[in-house]
TIKE-910239 format. One line per field, with one value per residue (C-alpha): residue in three letters; x, y, z; chain; residue number from 1. Coordinates in pm, whole numbers, plus 32768, in hexadecimal, padded with zeros to 4 digits. Each point is the difference from the previous one (the first is absolute). Layout:
N
res <- [Ala,...] $
u <- [X,...] $
v <- [Y,...] $
w <- [Z,...] $
chain <- [A,...] $
n <- [NUM,...] $
This chain:
161
res <- [Met,Arg,Leu,Thr,Thr,Lys,Gly,Arg,Phe,Ala,Val,Thr,Ala,Met,Ile,Asp,Leu,Ala,Ser,Arg,His,Asp,Gly,Gly,Pro,Val,Thr,Leu,Asn,Ala,Ile,Ser,Glu,Arg,Gln,His,Ile,Ser,Leu,Ser,Tyr,Leu,Glu,Gln,Leu,Phe,Gly,Arg,Leu,Arg,Arg,Cys,Asn,Leu,Val,Lys,Ser,Val,Arg,Gly,Pro,Gly,Gly,Gly,Tyr,Arg,Leu,Gly,Arg,Asp,Met,Asp,Glu,Ile,Thr,Val,Thr,Asp,Ile,Val,Leu,Ala,Val,Asp,Glu,Pro,Ile,Asp,Ala,Thr,Arg,Cys,Ser,Gly,Arg,Gly,Asn,Cys,Asn,Asn,Ala,Ala,Gln,Cys,Met,Thr,His,Asp,Leu,Trp,Ser,Asn,Leu,Asn,Arg,Arg,Met,Tyr,Asp,Tyr,Leu,Asn,Ser,Val,Thr,Leu,Gly,Ala,Leu,Val,Gly,Arg,Pro,Thr,Tyr,Val,Gly,Ser,Cys,Leu,Ser,Gly,Glu,Gly,Gln,Ala,Ile,Pro,Pro,Gln,Met,Gly,Gln,Gly,Gln,Val,Gln,Ala,Gln,Ala,Ile] $
u <- [46BA,7E81,7F9B,7E83,7EEF,7FB7,8188,8015,7EAC,8058,8136,7F3C,7EFF,80C8,80D4,7ECD,7F87,817A,8012,7EB8,8061,7FFD,7E78,7F95,7F48,7FEC,7EBD,8013,7F23,8114,812E,7F03,7FA8,8178,80A0,7ED9,7FF7,7EC0,7F95,7F9B,8153,8084,7F33,8096,8173,7FB3,7F7D,8153,80DE,7F29,8028,817E,8003,8049,7EB9,7F1E,7E84,7F6E,7E68,7EF7,7FD0,8155,8070,80E1,8161,816D,8120,8047,817B,80FB,7FE8,819C,7FAC,7F4F,80BA,7F76,8033,7F04,7F1B,8015,8014,7ED3,7F35,809E,80B9,813A,8139,8083,806B,806C,7EE0,802A,7FD3,8149,7FE1,8106,7EFD,7FC5,804A,7F3E,8051,816B,80BA,7FEF,814A,7F9E,7F66,812F,7FC7,7EBD,8058,80E8,7F0B,7F06,8112,8049,7E84,7FB2,8125,7FD3,7E8B,8052,80F7,7EDA,7F13,7EC4,80A0,811F,7EB6,7F4D,8049,8143,80A6,7FB3,811C,807D,80F6,80E0,8039,818B,807C,7F54,7FA5,7ED9,7FC0,7F1F,7F08,7FCB,7E94,8050,8086,7F62,809A,8081,80DA,8091,8035,80A3,80F7,8061,8070] $
v <- [E469,7FC4,8019,7F70,7FB9,8191,802A,7EE0,804A,8161,7FAB,7EF2,80E8,8113,7F00,7F89,8172,8063,7EDE,8061,818E,800E,7F95,8128,8012,7EDC,7F84,7F7C,7EC5,7FC2,7FEA,7F15,7F2E,7FA8,8020,7F5C,8134,808E,8132,8090,7FBB,80AF,811A,8063,7F8A,80E5,8127,8009,7FDD,8122,80DC,7F92,8094,7E8C,7FD7,80EC,7FAB,804F,8031,7FC2,7F01,7F47,8060,7F64,8038,8070,8009,8161,8010,7F5A,7E89,8009,8109,7F31,7F22,7EE8,80DA,80D5,7F4E,7F48,8142,8063,7F1B,8031,7ECB,8009,7F91,7F9A,7EDA,8075,7FBB,8177,809F,8063,80BD,7F29,7FB2,7EB2,7F2A,80A1,817F,7F9C,7F84,7E6F,7F6F,7FDB,8144,8078,7EC2,803B,818B,7F93,7F05,8121,80FE,7EF2,7FBF,8154,8014,7EFF,802E,8160,7FB4,7F15,80CE,7FA6,8031,7EF3,7EFB,8050,7F0F,7F97,7EBB,7F99,803A,7EF6,7FE6,7EFA,7F80,7F77,811C,80FD,8092,8033,7FC0,8039,7ECB,800B,7FF0,7EA2,7F73,7F9D,8015,7E8C,8040,815C,7F24,7F1C,80DF,80A3,7EAB] $
w <- [3F25,8001,7EB8,8023,7F08,7FB1,7FD5,7EE4,7F6E,7FCC,7F26,7F4B,7FA6,7F82,7F2E,7F6E,7FB4,7F80,7F05,7F5F,8006,7E9D,7FE4,809E,812A,80D9,80F5,814A,7F82,7F21,80DA,810D,7F01,7F66,813D,80FD,80CF,80A8,7F58,813D,8068,7EE7,8015,816C,7FA2,7EA7,80D0,80BA,7EE4,7F5F,8137,7FA7,7E91,7FA7,7F3C,7F42,7FE6,7EBA,8023,7F19,7EEB,7FA9,8149,80FB,8087,7F5D,80D0,8088,7F76,7F3E,8076,800F,80E8,8100,80B2,80E5,814E,7F87,7FB4,8148,80BB,7F77,8065,816A,802C,80C4,7F79,819A,806A,8153,8111,8080,7EC1,8025,812C,80C0,8129,7F81,813E,8135,7F82,7FAF,7EDA,7FC4,7FA8,7E60,7FDA,7F3C,7F35,7F9E,7FD5,7EFE,7F3C,8016,7F3F,7EF9,7FC4,7FBF,7F28,7F46,7FC5,7FD0,7ED0,7F4A,7F3C,7F5B,7EC8,8071,8028,7EE6,7EFA,805C,805B,8139,8119,80E2,8126,8000,8152,7F92,7F63,80BC,7EEC,7F07,7E88,7EF9,7F97,7E87,7FCC,7F7D,8122,8152,814D,8034,7EA5,8099,815A,7F60,7F3D,8141,80A1] $
chain <- [A,A,A,A,A,A,A,A,A,A,A,A,A,A,A,A,A,A,A,A,A,A,A,A,A,A,A,A,A,A,A,A,A,A,A,A,A,A,A,A,A,A,A,A,A,A,A,A,A,A,A,A,A,A,A,A,A,A,A,A,A,A,A,A,A,A,A,A,A,A,A,A,A,A,A,A,A,A,A,A,A,A,A,A,A,A,A,A,A,A,A,A,A,A,A,A,A,A,A,A,A,A,A,A,A,A,A,A,A,A,A,A,A,A,A,A,A,A,A,A,A,A,A,A,A,A,A,A,A,A,A,A,A,A,A,A,A,A,A,A,A,A,A,A,A,A,A,A,A,A,A,A,A,A,A,A,A,A,A,A,A] $
n <- [1,2,3,4,5,6,7,8,9,10,11,12,13,14,15,16,17,18,19,20,21,22,23,24,25,26,27,28,29,30,31,32,33,34,35,36,37,38,39,40,41,42,43,44,45,46,47,48,49,50,51,52,53,54,55,56,57,58,59,60,61,62,63,64,65,66,67,68,69,70,71,72,73,74,75,76,77,78,79,80,81,82,83,84,85,86,87,88,89,90,91,92,93,94,95,96,97,98,99,100,101,102,103,104,105,106,107,108,109,110,111,112,113,114,115,116,117,118,119,120,121,122,123,124,125,126,127,128,129,130,131,132,133,134,135,136,137,138,139,140,141,142,143,144,145,146,147,148,149,150,151,152,153,154,155,156,157,158,159,160,161] $
């Protein structure tokens, strides 16, 4: 998966927006200051998010942006794809012509990874990311676990051992 700054910033900005949805429209300037993302970059991202109905703009005094749908209906995949980020680990964009017009030996490996990434990101909603414990995967058990807000990652790693 080539998740670049565009996808990461879009997800971060959407989490910021969703976490403040009860307080009325949120300005891009406020998101820019809190998340240290360029205002002009946010304007580009939110234009794309708006075209995909993930956000709605509110004009006038007190204006800004609101979520276009309920946060439990917006997935990370929706956000990443809205800003034109491909979810693709293959070199050939899934076409199978990665090795001089032939399929490379690792094509199926990367294609399978694409499906798993897509399935995982499609299972995570914006609502799950807002105000919920942080999810950390454990390399030892192969399973993830939620970190209670009062615990740090080092404590969870010690528990996994």
